[in-house]
Structures are given as C-alpha cells and as structure tokens.
DRENRO-381726 format. One record per residue: residue number from 1; chain; z negated, y negated, x of N, C-alpha, C, O in turn. Coordinates in steps of 0.2 Angstrom, whole numbers, plus 5000, padded with zeros to 4 digits. Example, Ala and Ser with C-alpha at 12.3 -4.5 7.8 and 13.67 -1.06 7.14 Angstrom:
BEGIN
> 1:A:4961:5028:5066:4961:5022:5062:4961:5016:5066:4958:5017:5071
> 2:A:4965:5011:5064:4964:5005:5068:4961:5000:5064:4960:4994:5067
//
This chain:
BEGIN
> 1:A:4552:4646:5577:4553:4640:5580:4555:4637:5575:4560:4639:5573
> 2:A:4551:4631:5572:4553:4628:5564:4555:4619:5567:4551:4616:5570
> 3:A:4561:4617:5564:4562:4612:5566:4565:4608:5561:4570:4609:5558
> 4:A:4559:4601:5558:4560:4598:5552:4563:4592:5553:4564:4591:5559
> 5:A:4565:4587:5549:4566:4580:5549:4564:4578:5542:4564:4582:5537
> 6:A:4564:4571:5541:4563:4567:5535:4568:4562:5535:4570:4558:5539
> 7:A:4573:4562:5527:4579:4559:5527:4576:4555:5521:4574:4557:5516
> 8:A:4577:4548:5522:4575:4542:5517:4577:4535:5520:4576:4533:5526
> 9:A:4580:4529:5514:4578:4523:5517:4573:4521:5520:4568:4524:5519
> 10:A:4573:4515:5524:4567:4512:5527:4563:4509:5520:4566:4506:5516
> 11:A:4557:4511:5520:4554:4506:5516:4553:4512:5511:4551:4510:5506
> 12:A:4555:4518:5512:4553:4522:5505:4549:4527:5507:4549:4533:5505
> 13:A:4544:4525:5511:4536:4527:5510:4538:4535:5516:4536:4541:5515
> 14:A:4542:4533:5520:4542:4539:5525:4537:4540:5531:4535:4545:5534
> 15:A:4534:4534:5531:4529:4536:5536:4523:4539:5534:4519:4540:5539
> 16:A:4522:4540:5527:4517:4544:5524:4519:4551:5526:4514:4555:5528
> 17:A:4524:4554:5526:4526:4561:5527:4525:4561:5534:4521:4566:5536
> 18:A:4528:4556:5540:4528:4557:5546:4522:4559:5550:4521:4563:5554
> 19:A:4516:4553:5546:4509:4556:5548:4507:4561:5546:4502:4563:5548
> 20:A:4510:4563:5540:4504:4571:5538:4508:4576:5542:4506:4581:5543
> 21:A:4513:4575:5545:4517:4581:5550:4512:4581:5555:4509:4586:5556
> 22:A:4513:4575:5558:4509:4573:5564:4502:4575:5564:4501:4579:5569
> 23:A:4497:4574:5560:4491:4576:5559:4490:4583:5557:4485:4586:5558
> 24:A:4496:4587:5555:4496:4595:5554:4497:4599:5561:4497:4605:5561
> 25:A:4499:4595:5566:4502:4597:5572:4507:4599:5573:4508:4604:5577
> 26:A:4512:4596:5569:4519:4596:5571:4520:4590:5575:4518:4584:5574
> 27:A:4525:4594:5581:4526:4590:5587:4532:4586:5585:4538:4588:5583
> 28:A:4531:4577:5585:4535:4574:5581:4540:4569:5587:4542:4564:5586
> 29:A:4540:4572:5592:4542:4568:5598:4538:4564:5602:4532:4563:5600
> 30:A:4540:4561:5609:4535:4560:5615:4533:4553:5613:4527:4551:5615
> 31:A:4536:4548:5610:4534:4543:5607:4535:4540:5601:4541:4538:5600
> 32:A:4530:4539:5597:4531:4535:5590:4527:4529:5589:4522:4528:5592
> 33:A:4530:4524:5585:4529:4518:5584:4524:4518:5577:4523:4523:5574
> 34:A:4521:4513:5574:4517:4512:5570:4520:4516:5563:4516:4518:5559
> 35:A:4525:4517:5562:4528:4519:5557:4530:4528:5557:4533:4531:5552
> 36:A:4529:4530:5563:4530:4537:5564:4536:4538:5565:4539:4543:5564
> 37:A:4540:4533:5568:4547:4534:5570:4547:4537:5577:4542:4537:5580
> 38:A:4551:4540:5580:4552:4542:5586:4556:4538:5590:4562:4537:5590
> 39:A:4553:4535:5594:4557:4529:5599:4557:4531:5604:4553:4535:5606
> 40:A:4561:4527:5609:4566:4522:5607:4572:4524:5603:4573:4530:5603
> 41:A:4576:4518:5599:4580:4522:5593:4586:4520:5595:4591:4521:5591
> 42:A:4588:4517:5601:4595:4514:5603:4602:4520:5602:4607:4519:5600
> 43:A:4598:4526:5605:4605:4531:5605:4606:4534:5598:4612:4535:5596
> 44:A:4600:4533:5594:4602:4534:5586:4607:4530:5582:4611:4532:5579
> 45:A:4604:4522:5584:4608:4519:5581:4615:4520:5583:4620:4521:5579
> 46:A:4617:4520:5589:4624:4520:5592:4628:4526:5587:4633:4526:5584
> 47:A:4624:4532:5588:4627:4538:5585:4628:4535:5577:4633:4537:5574
> 48:A:4623:4531:5574:4626:4529:5568:4631:4526:5567:4635:4527:5562
> 49:A:4633:4522:5571:4639:4517:5572:4644:4522:5573:4649:4520:5569
> 50:A:4645:4527:5577:4652:4531:5578:4652:4534:5570:4658:4533:5568
> 51:A:4647:4537:5567:4648:4540:5561:4652:4535:5557:4658:4536:5555
> 52:A:4648:4529:5555:4652:4524:5552:4659:4522:5551:4662:4519:5547
> 53:A:4662:4525:5557:4669:4523:5560:4673:4529:5554:4679:4528:5552
> 54:A:4669:4533:5552:4673:4539:5548:4671:4538:5540:4673:4541:5536
> 55:A:4668:4533:5539:4668:4531:5532:4672:4525:5530:4673:4520:5533
> 56:A:4675:4527:5522:4682:4521:5521:4677:4518:5515:4675:4520:5510
> 57:A:4677:4511:5518:4674:4506:5511:4679:4505:5506:4684:4502:5508
> 58:A:4679:4507:5500:4682:4506:5494:4681:4499:5491:4678:4494:5494
> 59:A:4684:4498:5485:4683:4493:5482:4676:4491:5480:4673:4495:5477
> 60:A:4673:4485:5481:4664:4484:5478:4661:4488:5482:4662:4489:5488
> 61:A:4655:4492:5478:4651:4495:5480:4652:4503:5479:4648:4507:5477
> 62:A:4658:4504:5483:4661:4511:5483:4662:4514:5489:4666:4510:5492
> 63:A:4661:4519:5493:4663:4521:5498:4666:4529:5498:4665:4533:5493
> 64:A:4670:4532:5503:4674:4537:5503:4672:4541:5508:4676:4541:5513
> 65:A:4667:4546:5508:4664:4550:5513:4668:4557:5516:4666:4561:5520
> 66:A:4673:4557:5513:4678:4563:5513:4679:4564:5519:4677:4569:5521
> 67:A:4682:4560:5525:4683:4561:5531:4678:4562:5535:4679:4565:5540
> 68:A:4672:4559:5535:4664:4561:5538:4663:4567:5537:4661:4570:5541
> 69:A:4664:4570:5530:4662:4576:5530:4667:4582:5532:4665:4588:5532
> 70:A:4672:4581:5533:4677:4586:5535:4679:4584:5543:4682:4589:5546
> 71:A:4678:4579:5547:4681:4577:5551:4677:4582:5558:4671:4582:5558
> 72:A:4679:4585:5563:4676:4586:5569:4672:4580:5572:4674:4574:5572
> 73:A:4665:4582:5575:4661:4578:5577:4663:4576:5584:4664:4580:5588
> 74:A:4663:4569:5584:4665:4568:5591:4660:4570:5597:4654:4571:5596
> 75:A:4663:4571:5603:4656:4574:5608:4651:4568:5610:4645:4569:5612
> 76:A:4653:4564:5609:4650:4556:5611:4644:4555:5606:4639:4552:5608
> 77:A:4644:4557:5599:4640:4557:5594:4634:4563:5595:4628:4563:5594
> 78:A:4637:4568:5597:4633:4574:5599:4627:4572:5605:4621:4572:5605
> 79:A:4632:4570:5611:4628:4568:5617:4622:4562:5614:4616:4561:5616
> 80:A:4624:4558:5609:4619:4552:5609:4613:4555:5604:4608:4552:5605
> 81:A:4613:4560:5600:4608:4562:5596:4606:4567:5601:4600:4565:5601
> 82:A:4607:4571:5605:4604:4575:5610:4599:4571:5614:4594:4573:5615
> 83:A:4602:4565:5616:4598:4560:5620:4593:4557:5617:4588:4555:5621
> 84:A:4593:4555:5610:4588:4552:5606:4583:4558:5605:4577:4556:5606
> 85:A:4584:4564:5604:4580:4570:5602:4579:4573:5608:4578:4579:5608
> 86:A:4579:4571:5614:4577:4575:5621:4571:4578:5620:4570:4584:5621
> 87:A:4566:4574:5618:4560:4578:5620:4557:4583:5613:4552:4587:5612
> 88:A:4560:4581:5609:4561:4585:5603:4563:4592:5605:4560:4598:5604
> 89:A:4569:4592:5607:4573:4597:5608:4569:4602:5614:4567:4608:5613
> 90:A:4568:4598:5618:4565:4603:5625:4558:4604:5624:4556:4608:5628
> 91:A:4555:4602:5618:4548:4604:5617:4547:4613:5615:4552:4616:5612
> 92:A:4543:4615:5615:4543:4621:5614:4537:4623:5609:4536:4629:5607
> 93:A:4533:4617:5605:4530:4619:5599:4534:4625:5594:4540:4626:5593
> 94:A:4528:4627:5592:4531:4632:5586:4535:4627:5580:4540:4627:5577
> 95:A:4530:4622:5579:4533:4616:5574:4535:4611:5576:4531:4608:5579
> 96:A:4540:4608:5574:4543:4601:5578:4546:4598:5574:4547:4601:5568
> 97:A:4549:4592:5575:4553:4588:5570:4554:4580:5572:4554:4579:5578
> 98:A:4555:4577:5568:4556:4569:5570:4557:4565:5563:4559:4568:5558
> 99:A:4555:4560:5564:4558:4553:5558:4561:4547:5562:4559:4544:5567
> 100:A:4566:4545:5557:4567:4539:5558:4571:4537:5552:4576:4541:5553
> 101:A:4571:4534:5547:4576:4531:5543:4583:4531:5544:4587:4533:5540
> 102:A:4586:4528:5550:4591:4530:5552:4596:4535:5553:4602:4535:5555
> 103:A:4592:4542:5553:4594:4548:5553:4599:4548:5545:4604:4552:5544
> 104:A:4598:4544:5541:4599:4545:5534:4608:4543:5535:4612:4546:5533
> 105:A:4608:4537:5540:4614:4535:5541:4621:4540:5544:4627:4538:5544
> 106:A:4617:4545:5546:4623:4549:5550:4620:4557:5548:4620:4561:5552
> 107:A:4618:4558:5542:4614:4563:5540:4619:4570:5538:4616:4575:5538
> 108:A:4626:4569:5536:4630:4574:5536:4631:4578:5542:4632:4584:5541
> 109:A:4631:4574:5549:4633:4576:5554:4626:4580:5557:4626:4585:5562
> 110:A:4621:4578:5555:4614:4580:5557:4614:4586:5556:4612:4590:5561
> 111:A:4616:4589:5549:4615:4593:5546:4619:4598:5549:4617:4604:5551
> 112:A:4625:4596:5550:4630:4600:5555:4627:4602:5563:4629:4608:5565
> 113:A:4624:4598:5566:4621:4599:5570:4615:4604:5571:4613:4606:5576
> 114:A:4611:4604:5565:4605:4606:5566:4604:4609:5558:4601:4606:5554
> 115:A:4608:4615:5556:4609:4618:5551:4604:4622:5547:4604:4624:5541
> 116:A:4599:4624:5553:4592:4629:5551:4588:4624:5549:4583:4626:5545
> 117:A:4588:4617:5551:4582:4612:5550:4580:4613:5544:4584:4614:5539
> 118:A:4573:4611:5543:4572:4610:5536:4570:4601:5534:4567:4596:5537
> 119:A:4575:4600:5528:4577:4592:5528:4572:4591:5521:4572:4595:5516
> 120:A:4569:4586:5522:4563:4582:5517:4565:4576:5517:4565:4571:5521
> 121:A:4569:4576:5509:4571:4570:5506:4568:4565:5501:4567:4566:5495
> 122:A:4565:4559:5506:4559:4556:5503:4561:4551:5498:4565:4547:5500
> 123:A:4560:4550:5493:4562:4545:5487:4556:4541:5485:4550:4542:5485
> 124:A:4558:4535:5485:4555:4529:5481:4557:4526:5476:4563:4526:5475
> 125:A:4554:4522:5473:4558:4518:5467:4561:4512:5470:4557:4509:5473
> 126:A:4568:4511:5471:4572:4506:5473:4568:4500:5473:4567:4497:5478
> 127:A:4565:4497:5468:4562:4490:5466:4556:4491:5471:4555:4485:5474
> 128:A:4553:4495:5473:4549:4495:5478:4551:4494:5484:4548:4490:5488
> 129:A:4557:4499:5486:4560:4500:5493:4562:4493:5495:4561:4491:5500
> 130:A:4564:4489:5492:4569:4483:5493:4564:4477:5495:4566:4472:5497
> 131:A:4559:4478:5495:4554:4471:5494:4552:4469:5500:4549:4464:5500
> 132:A:4553:4473:5506:4552:4471:5512:4557:4473:5517:4561:4478:5515
> 133:A:4558:4470:5523:4563:4468:5528:4563:4475:5531:4558:4478:5532
> 134:A:4569:4477:5532:4571:4483:5538:4576:4483:5540:4581:4480:5537
> 135:A:4578:4487:5547:4584:4485:5551:4589:4487:5548:4594:4485:5551
> 136:A:4590:4491:5543:4594:4494:5538:4598:4490:5534:4603:4491:5531
> 137:A:4594:4484:5533:4595:4478:5527:4603:4478:5526:4606:4478:5521
> 138:A:4606:4476:5534:4612:4473:5534:4615:4480:5537:4612:4482:5542
> 139:A:4620:4482:5534:4624:4488:5536:4628:4487:5542:4629:4491:5547
> 140:A:4632:4480:5540:4636:4479:5545:4633:4481:5552:4636:4483:5557
> 141:A:4627:4480:5552:4624:4481:5560:4624:4489:5562:4622:4492:5567
> 142:A:4627:4492:5557:4628:4500:5560:4636:4500:5559:4638:4506:5559
> 143:A:4640:4496:5558:4649:4497:5557:4649:4499:5552:4655:4501:5551
> 144:A:4645:4498:5546:4646:4501:5539:4649:4494:5536:4647:4489:5537
> 145:A:4655:4496:5531:4659:4489:5529:4656:4490:5522:4655:4495:5519
> 146:A:4655:4483:5519:4652:4483:5512:4653:4475:5511:4653:4471:5515
> 147:A:4652:4474:5506:4654:4465:5502:4649:4462:5505:4645:4460:5501
> 148:A:4648:4460:5510:4643:4456:5514:4642:4449:5507:4646:4446:5504
> 149:A:4634:4448:5508:4630:4443:5504:4625:4441:5508:4621:4444:5512
> 150:A:4625:4433:5506:4619:4429:5509:4612:4430:5506:4607:4429:5509
> 151:A:4612:4434:5500:4608:4436:5496:4603:4441:5500:4607:4446:5501
> 152:A:4599:4441:5502:4594:4446:5507:4591:4450:5502:4589:4456:5505
> 153:A:4590:4451:5495:4588:4457:5492:4594:4460:5490:4593:4466:5489
> 154:A:4599:4458:5488:4606:4459:5487:4608:4465:5491:4610:4471:5490
> 155:A:4607:4462:5499:4609:4466:5504:4605:4473:5505:4608:4478:5506
> 156:A:4600:4472:5504:4594:4477:5503:4596:4482:5498:4595:4488:5499
> 157:A:4597:4480:5493:4598:4484:5488:4605:4488:5489:4606:4494:5488
> 158:A:4611:4484:5493:4616:4489:5492:4616:4493:5499:4620:4497:5499
> 159:A:4611:4492:5504:4610:4496:5509:4607:4503:5504:4610:4508:5505
> 160:A:4602:4502:5501:4599:4508:5496:4605:4512:5492:4605:4518:5491
> 161:A:4608:4508:5491:4615:4511:5486:4619:4516:5492:4621:4521:5491
> 162:A:4622:4512:5497:4625:4516:5502:4622:4522:5504:4625:4528:5504
> 163:A:4614:4522:5505:4611:4528:5507:4610:4534:5503:4611:4540:5505
> 164:A:4610:4532:5496:4607:4535:5490:4616:4539:5489:4617:4545:5488
> 165:A:4620:4535:5490:4627:4537:5488:4629:4543:5494:4633:4548:5493
> 166:A:4627:4542:5500:4629:4545:5506:4625:4553:5504:4627:4558:5504
> 167:A:4620:4551:5504:4615:4559:5502:4618:4563:5496:4621:4568:5497
> 168:A:4619:4559:5491:4621:4563:5486:4628:4566:5485:4630:4570:5481
> 169:A:4632:4563:5492:4639:4567:5492:4640:4572:5496:4645:4576:5496
> 170:A:4635:4571:5501:4633:4578:5506:4631:4584:5503:4626:4583:5499
> 171:A:4634:4589:5504:4631:4595:5501:4625:4598:5505:4624:4598:5511
> 172:A:4620:4601:5500:4614:4602:5502:4613:4607:5508:4616:4612:5508
> 173:A:4608:4605:5513:4607:4610:5518:4604:4616:5515:4603:4616:5509
> 174:A:4603:4624:5518:4600:4627:5517:4593:4627:5515:4590:4630:5510
> 175:A:4590:4623:5519:4582:4621:5518:4582:4613:5516:4583:4608:5520
> 176:A:4580:4612:5510:4581:4605:5506:4575:4604:5502:4573:4609:5499
> 177:A:4571:4598:5502:4565:4598:5497:4566:4589:5497:4566:4585:5502
> 178:A:4566:4588:5489:4565:4581:5487:4559:4580:5485:4556:4584:5482
> 179:A:4555:4574:5489:4549:4572:5486:4548:4565:5485:4551:4561:5488
> 180:A:4545:4564:5479:4545:4558:5477:4539:4554:5479:4533:4555:5476
> 181:A:4539:4549:5483:4533:4546:5486:4527:4543:5481:4522:4543:5483
> 182:A:4530:4542:5475:4525:4541:5469:4520:4545:5468:4514:4544:5466
> 183:A:4523:4554:5469:4520:4559:5468:4516:4560:5474:4510:4562:5474
> 184:A:4519:4560:5477:4514:4560:5484:4507:4556:5486:4503:4558:5490
> 185:A:4507:4551:5480:4502:4546:5481:4499:4548:5475:4494:4546:5476
> 186:A:4500:4549:5470:4496:4549:5464:4495:4557:5462:4491:4559:5457
> 187:A:4499:4562:5466:4497:4569:5464:4499:4572:5471:4504:4574:5472
> 188:A:4493:4570:5475:4494:4571:5483:4493:4579:5483:4497:4582:5488
> 189:A:4489:4584:5480:4487:4591:5480:4493:4595:5478:4496:4599:5481
> 190:A:4494:4593:5472:4503:4596:5469:4508:4595:5474:4512:4600:5476
> 191:A:4508:4588:5477:4514:4589:5481:4513:4591:5488:4518:4591:5492
> 192:A:4506:4592:5490:4506:4595:5497:4507:4602:5495:4512:4605:5498
> 193:A:4505:4605:5491:4507:4611:5488:4512:4614:5489:4513:4619:5491
> 194:A:4518:4609:5487:4525:4610:5487:4528:4610:5495:4532:4614:5497
> 195:A:4524:4605:5498:4528:4603:5506:4525:4609:5509:4529:4612:5513
> 196:A:4518:4612:5509:4516:4618:5512:4521:4623:5511:4524:4625:5516
> 197:A:4522:4625:5506:4528:4631:5504:4533:4630:5507:4535:4635:5510
> 198:A:4536:4624:5508:4542:4622:5513:4542:4623:5518:4545:4627:5521
> 199:A:4538:4619:5523:4537:4620:5529:4533:4626:5532:4534:4627:5538
> 200:A:4530:4629:5528:4526:4635:5530:4520:4634:5535:4519:4638:5540
> 201:A:4517:4628:5535:4510:4627:5538:4506:4623:5532:4508:4621:5526
> 202:A:4500:4624:5535:4495:4620:5532:4495:4614:5534:4496:4612:5540
> 203:A:4495:4608:5528:4496:4603:5531:4489:4597:5528:4486:4597:5523
> 204:A:4488:4594:5534:4483:4589:5533:4482:4584:5528:4487:4584:5524
> 205:A:4477:4580:5526:4477:4576:5522:4477:4568:5524:4473:4566:5529
> 206:A:4479:4564:5522:4480:4557:5524:4477:4553:5518:4477:4554:5512
> 207:A:4473:4546:5521:4473:4543:5515:4479:4541:5511:4484:4540:5514
> 208:A:4479:4538:5504:4484:4535:5501:4482:4529:5498:4476:4528:5497
> 209:A:4487:4526:5495:4484:4518:5492:4488:4518:5487:4494:4518:5487
> 210:A:4483:4519:5480:4487:4519:5473:4492:4511:5473:4498:4511:5471
> 211:A:4488:4506:5476:4492:4500:5475:4499:4500:5477:4503:4496:5475
> 212:A:4501:4504:5482:4507:4506:5485:4513:4507:5479:4519:4507:5480
> 213:A:4510:4509:5473:4516:4511:5468:4516:4504:5464:4511:4500:5462
> 214:A:4523:4503:5463:4524:4498:5458:4522:4492:5460:4518:4488:5456
> 215:A:4524:4490:5465:4522:4483:5468:4528:4480:5465:4528:4474:5467
> 216:A:4533:4481:5462:4539:4477:5461:4535:4472:5454:4538:4467:5453
> 217:A:4531:4475:5451:4527:4472:5445:4526:4467:5447:4525:4462:5442
> 218:A:4525:4465:5452:4520:4459:5455:4523:4454:5459:4521:4449:5462
> 219:A:4531:4456:5458:4535:4452:5464:4538:4446:5459:4539:4448:5453
> 220:A:4540:4442:5461:4544:4435:5458:4550:4435:5461:4553:4429:5461
> 221:A:4554:4439:5464:4559:4438:5467:4564:4442:5463:4561:4445:5458
> 222:A:4571:4444:5465:4575:4449:5462:4573:4456:5465:4573:4457:5471
> 223:A:4572:4460:5462:4570:4468:5463:4574:4474:5459:4574:4480:5461
> 224:A:4577:4472:5455:4583:4476:5451:4589:4474:5449:4591:4469:5446
> 225:A:4593:4480:5452:4600:4478:5451:4603:4483:5447:4602:4489:5448
> 226:A:4609:4482:5442:4611:4487:5438:4613:4493:5441:4615:4498:5437
> 227:A:4614:4494:5447:4618:4499:5451:4613:4503:5453:4615:4508:5456
> 228:A:4606:4502:5451:4600:4505:5452:4599:4513:5449:4597:4518:5451
> 229:A:4602:4510:5442:4600:4514:5436:4603:4522:5436:4599:4527:5433
> 230:A:4608:4523:5439:4609:4531:5439:4604:4535:5442:4601:4539:5439
> 231:A:4601:4531:5450:4597:4536:5452:4592:4535:5449:4588:4540:5449
> 232:A:4589:4529:5447:4583:4528:5442:4581:4533:5438:4576:4536:5439
> 233:A:4586:4535:5434:4586:4540:5429:4586:4546:5431:4583:4551:5429
> 234:A:4590:4547:5436:4589:4554:5439:4582:4557:5443:4581:4563:5444
> 235:A:4579:4552:5446:4572:4553:5448:4567:4551:5442:4561:4551:5445
> 236:A:4566:4549:5436:4563:4548:5432:4558:4541:5433:4552:4541:5432
> 237:A:4563:4536:5436:4559:4529:5435:4562:4525:5430:4568:4523:5430
> 238:A:4555:4523:5426:4557:4519:5420:4559:4513:5421:4557:4510:5426
> 239:A:4564:4510:5418:4568:4503:5418:4562:4499:5414:4558:4501:5410
> 240:A:4561:4492:5417:4555:4489:5413:4551:4483:5417:4547:4480:5414
//
C-alpha cells in the first residue's frame, strides 16, 4: 500500500498534481473541493495552530524551527490529523493520499507521523504564487507570529517565505521529490516520467495551460520582494 501527499504553498499549482493523481486512480479522500483539497479542513487547521506554538519568531522575517523539529508531538495534534485523514487512513486502496496546502504548515510532524509516505514538493515562481488570495496569506490565522503588515501582497510574500523556510529547515524524508509547476506545464511528459518513477504507477494526463506561467509579467501590483531571491536562484527563476 502506497501513501503520498503534496507539499506546497497555496497557489503554487498543487491542484494540477492533485487532479493528476485522482485521474490516475489514487484515492485522495472522501470529499474533495474544486482545488483537489481534502475537505473539510478544520481539523488540519487546528493541527497547524498547535504546531505553530512550537515555532519561535525571531527578529524580522526569521523563525527558529528547532523546537518544533525536536519536540515530542502532542497527542492532540495526532488526533486532529487522524480525524482529518480518517477517510484516507481507513481506505484500503493500493494507492492513496491527500492534498491540502496547509499540510506544509505542519510538515515536519506529518513526516514523523507518516515516515514511509511519498512527499511531492510542488514549487512555483513566487511572483506568480502571490498574485491570488489564499487562506494562508495571513499567517496569524494559524498562530504563526510574524511582522504584520496591511500590505496584502507583502503578507502573501511573507507567508511564502515562511513556508519555504520551514520546508528547507526540515530534514528530507526518505521518499521526496521536488517538481516545478512550470516544468509540469511546459515539459509535461518529461515531468510525468519523473513522477511516475517516484509514485510507482502510470499517471493520467490532464489539460495544462501555458498562460498560467509568468502571469506576474502582466501584473501591475507588487509581486517581487528581495527575500525571494535565494529561493528563485535555487530553483532557476530568473529575476527581471
């Protein structure tokens, strides 16, 4: 039996891989929304709030994740995740999993609960990722401390950085694959070959839209922040 999940901030294109897995016969939970998220999400949200209490906010846009990475997982957290994933855990399908962006907010403990799962880290140019609203834009909703700002785009950018930093600080699980959304759209067959080798099944093909790439070029608002630069360099996104 194979368990898999998708890691990545909201609006990073994770619905594309969720829909792909679903179309390929992977059981993704009892009830999915249009984005391919397993719903209802409240138990997952509450679990994220517990995890956040173990993260220390340092000065500016810096967080110390060391306590969260080493602390014993509270039983309440485990109970909430098991409640959220009840339909997935109980299902006897050979291949199953789930997707919801908030998994990223408590990702280190998810790894410890499901060490044998396959983790797909879905990446997208942050300039595109922050163009649309998402429930994780205000980290304070999940008990995550940060320098609050009324600037909506900056809030989204801070959320993006926090989640990127959290994933980067967490030791990678045994089964881990990083996929750029842009490659899935522009090099679908090549990218699906990588995904198929990783998940161990033949994957269906979904319609992709090239116009979902580099939307920031048509945007009139703020979409670039200096603290994006290290991650953009790491994943091959050109500044300009």
